[in-house]
N, C-alpha and C positions, 0 to 999 in steps of 0.2 A: 208558634213560638219563634222568636228570633235566633237564628243559628251564628254563634259567634266564632272567631278564628281559633280562640283556646278549645272550644268543643270540637272543631274539625282536626286541630293538632291531637288532641286527646284520642280520637277514635283511629287516626292514622297511626299513632305511637302503638296502639294497642292491637291494632289489625294489620298494620302494613299495607293497608289501601292506599292508591293515590288521593291526591288532595281533592280533585273534582268528584272522585266516586265517594269519598268520606263525607263531602258536603251534600251530595245528592241523597245519601243514606239518610243522613239526619233530616234532610228536608222531607223526605217521604214518610219518616217516622215521628215528624212533629219534635225533634230534638230527644226523642228516648234514646239513650246511648246503647242499652242492651238490645232494642228493636233493630237499631241501626248495625249493630253488629250481626244480628241474624239476618237482616236484608243483605249485607254484603256476603255472607256465606251463602245465602240462596243464589245470588249471582255468580258464585264462584270467586270472589274478588278478596276473600280473607279467610284466615283460619280462625277457629274457635278462641277468642281471646281468654288468655290465662289470669287468673287472679294475681299469681305470683308476679306478672309483668307490672303489676301496679303498686306493688309493695314499697313502702318507703318509711318505716318506723324502725327504730333501733332498740337495742337490749340484748337479752339471751333468753335462750330455752333451756331449762334443766330438765333431765331425765333421772329417774331412780327406780330400782326394782327391789322388792322384798317378797321372796317366795313366788308365789303365783300372780303377784300383783304389780304393776307398773305404772308409774304416773310421769306426765310431762306438764311442765309449767312453764308459762311465759310471762316475764317482767320486762316491762318496756321503759326505756331511758329516752332522753331528748337526742343524744349523740352517740355515736358509735365508740367514741373513746371510753365512755364510762365502762363499757363491756370489757375493757381490759383492766379497769380497776378492781384490786384484789379485795376491796371491802365489799364491792358490788356482787363480785364472784360469789363470795361467802354468803351474801344475803340470799341469792338465788339458789345456791345449793342447800342452804339451811330449810328455806322455804319449801323447796322440792321433795326433801326428806320429810317434812311435816306433812304434805300432801298425801304420804303414804296412808296417813290415819284420817284423811278428810274425805268426803263424800262428793264434794263439789266446791266451786272457787269461793262460793259464800261461806261454806263452812271452814274453808281453808282460812280466810280472813280473820277469823274469830278463834283460829286455834293457837294454842299456847306455843310460843317460841322464847325460851329463856325467861320466862316470867311476865312475858308481855304478849299480847296478840299480835298475831302477823301483820294486821293492819298498822298497828301503833308501832311495829318495829320498822316497817316501811316508811312511815311518817319521820320516824328518828333518822332514817338512813338519808332521806331527801334533804334534810337540814344539815347532816354532815357532809354529804357528797357534792350537794349544791346544784343538782339538777332535779327536775320532777320525775317521778317513776310511778308506773303503774302495774299492779299485779292484774293482768288482763285475763287471764283464763287458766285452766288447768283440764286434764283429759287423763282417763285411767283405762286400762285394759286388764283382764284378768284371765287366766288360764292354767293348765298344769305347769307350764313354764312361761317365762317371758324373756324374750332377748331385747336389748337396747342399743342403738347407734347413735351417735352423734357426728354430724359431717362438719368438718373443718373445726374441731373441737378447740374453744378458747382455753379450756382446762377440763379436767376429768369430769364427764357428765354434764358438761355445759358447751352451747355453741349456738350457732344461727339455726341450725336444722336439727331437730330431735326426733327419733323414731322409737316406737316400741312395738313389738310384735307378739302377740299371745298365742301359743301352741298347745296342742293337746298330743298325746303320744309319744313314743320312743324313749330312749334312755336320755339322761341329761346331758351326757357329752355330745351326742348326736344331735340333740335338739339345740345345744348352744351353736354348734356349728352352721346349721341350715337356718337357724334364726337369724344370725347376725347376716348371712348372705342375703336373706329375704329383706332384713331391714335396711340393708345398702341399697338394694333394688328399689325400695319404696322411696328412700332419699332421692334417688336419681330420678325415678319416673313418676313420682307424685300421683298414684292411683287416686281416683275420686272415691272409690268404695270396695269394699272386700270382694263382691259378686254382684250379679244382676239383682238379686234379691234385696240387697242392702243399699242400693243405689236410690237416691232421691227420685221418687215417681216424676216430680214436677221437671226434673232435669232431664229425664228420659223421654217425657212427652215433648219437650221443647225440641230436643234433637230429632225426634221423630217428625215433628212439623217442619223443622228446617231441610231434612232430608226429602220428605214428600214434596215440598214445594220445588225444591232444586231439582229432583228428578222429573216432575211435571213439567217444568220450564225448559229443561234440556230435551225432553222428548217431543215438546211443541215445536221447537226449532231445528229438530233432526231432519235429515232429508228423507230417511223411510222411518217414522215413527212407530213405534212398538205397541202392541195392544195394551189397554189399560190393565188387563189380568196380569201382564208380565210385568208392568211397572209396580203394581201393588203386592204382588204374589213372590215375585222374586228380586227385583232390583231394590226396592226399599228395605224388605227383610236382610238382603245381603249386606247393605250399607248399615243397618242398625247392629248386625252381627259383627262387624268390623269396628264399629264405635265401641261396643262392649268389650272387645278384645283390646282396646287400646286405653279404656279408662277404669276398668275392674282389675284388682290385683291379680286374682286367680286367673283371668284371662290374658293377661300380659305375657309376652315372651320373656322369659328368665334373663336377665342381663349376664348372668354367669354362664349361662348356655342357652343362647337364642333358639336352638333347635326344639325347645320345650318350654311349655308354659310354667307359670309359678305353681299352678295347681299341680302338674305333673311332677315338679321338681319336689314339692312337699310329700306328694304321694310315694315318690321313690325313697324319700327320707324316712317314711313311716310316720309322719306328722300331719296333723290337722290345724290350718290357719284358722282361729276363732275370732281374731280381731286384731287391728292395728291402729296406731296413732302416728301421723306424721304433721309435726307441729314446726313451722318456720317463721322466725321473727318477722312481726309486722304484717302477714299475710292478710289480705282484705282490708288493710287500712291505708286510706288515701292520704297523701301529705301534701299540703298545698304547694305548688310550685312558685317560687317567687321569680318574677320578671324583673331583673336588677335594673335595665335599662329603662323599662316602664316606670319604675319605682323612683328612679333619678329624674326622669323628665316631669313626673308628677310633683316631685319636690321643688324644682326649678320653677315650675308654673305656679307655685305658690299655693 
């Protein structure tokens, strides 16, 4: 596969690797971007790429809670200007409230909203506001109580990052306090999963492969190589333990008190975290980057 300059730039931007290292990684992996990231990490030349670094969509996330159920909804727009539009904000808020009675995003689209379906209401809003908009997704959590938090809120319950935390245990007042703190932690550190058991096995296996290859290559070039038993029984498990502490909510150091983990903070408050949602506008969506100079040159060339 031909390795283009734009591919090299994309890999450099997402990993911080040097230009030649990025090019070599793409060459070694036949242009497979994800495999190239892993290749760079194996060589110690990059950190794991974060999906949020490649986000480029606009719109708002809405959160709503009723009793022991909380929902988060994302509606995308073409520009960030629309996110400040009062009509758009009302639309997102109304759709989010409707989501409290919907099982999933497809059910939400056909839900009633003032005599029209959510989908038809969105279509009408597109004509009124003048931008294309998409009801992209919804997620829900349930527990004895649910805490919600919106980071950099555009309006009440609306913003670019919405978080829900479902909890069991403790009295309502105490649950609200620790719930909000944990929600703020999630907004800041973006854990991949609640705990090891809920982490995608494919993600876990991929990380294990990266750490295994990295440990073996480091050992092969060491002045005094360690026995294979030490590599497989101590070093790799140790690195995987650290990885889990970094990417699972219960294993992360609590931002409010870094001396304890989130799991310990919850235990001290007498609550159990049973689920969470962290939804950021546009995460996972790639937006085409326009090269203005190239576009002008192409136009002039006819």
